[in-house]
N, C-alpha and C positions, 0 to 999 in steps of 0.2 A: 404364452401371451407377449408380444413382441413389446421390447421397451421403446419408448419414444422418445429421440435422443432430442428432437427439436424445443420439446417442452422442459429441458433439463437447463434452469438459470447457471450460468457460470460466474466465476469471481470477475471474470473480466467484464462484465455487466456493471460491476459496482465503480467502475473507473471513469464512467460518462456521466454527465460532464465532468470537465477538469476543473478544479478550484479557480475561483479567480484572482486570487493572490497565492504566492507562493511564500516560503521563509527566507531561503537562500538560492542561489542560483542553480545548485545540484538537485534541488528539490524534484522540479519536474522531471528531471532525467530517471530519479530513482522511480519516482510514479510510473514512468514509462515502462521501466524493467520489471517492477512490480506487477504490473498489469500482464507484461509478456509471459512473466514467470507463472502466474496464476491462471492464465486465460484458460486453459483446456479444463481446469476443474469445476466442479459443480459446487454451487454453494452449499457448505455443510448444514445441517439441519438446527445447530444449535449456535447462538451468538458466541459463546465461550471457545467453539470450535472454529469460528471465522476469526475470532481476535487471534487465538493461538496460531492459525494458518498466517496471518497477516505479518504477526511478528517472527515468526520463522522464517518466512521469504525475506522479511525486511533484513534479518541478521544474517542471513546468506548472502545478501546482495552487499550489502554495506559494511557487513562484518562487526556489528554491533548490536548488542543485547539491549532494546529500548528501556526494559525492566530495571537494568542493573547499571547502566553505563550512566555516570553522572554528570558528565560533559552537556552544553547545552548544543554544541552543533561540532562536527567532524568534517574533515578533509579526505576526499576522495579522489586520489586523479583521474579514475576512469570515468567521474561525472564532471570533469573539467572542460568546458567549451566556452572558454573566453570569459572576460568581464571580471572585474573586481574581487568578486566573491565566488569566480568561478571553482568549481568542484566542492564549494562547502555546501553541507546537508543538516539543515536545522532540526535537530533531534528533539527541542521543545515543541516544534511546529508539527511534527510527526506524531509525538504522545498526547499532544494536547487539541492539535484540530486535524489530521489529515488522517490518522488512524479512527479516530471517532467518527469523522464524516464516512468512512467506508463503511463502519460497523453499522452508523445508523441507515444507509441504504442498505444492507444486508437484512436489519432489522425489518425495514419495511418490505422486502422481498419475502423475508422467513414468514413473517406474519400475515402476509398478503391471502 
């Protein structure tokens, strides 16, 4: 039996549309890199796996474990593209808004 790759929902599907607001200037660049990093992967069957995948990829890109890092934000030069908070990543926004947004989108696709 042939596997239909066109029917597989990819992690990249979770990243559209982008949020209307961000925490700091580096956040949209992290979003784009996270999407690119996960683009070829199918959405896992469970939400716990989705959250784990998101946290792992975020940690690899930003160098921070969202679960254990107490700081509300970090600076990463690779995400600096101009402006006052250039290169700043709002960890609290990722913890409380952005990762939950991606998780909610995954829940809708998993439960569909």
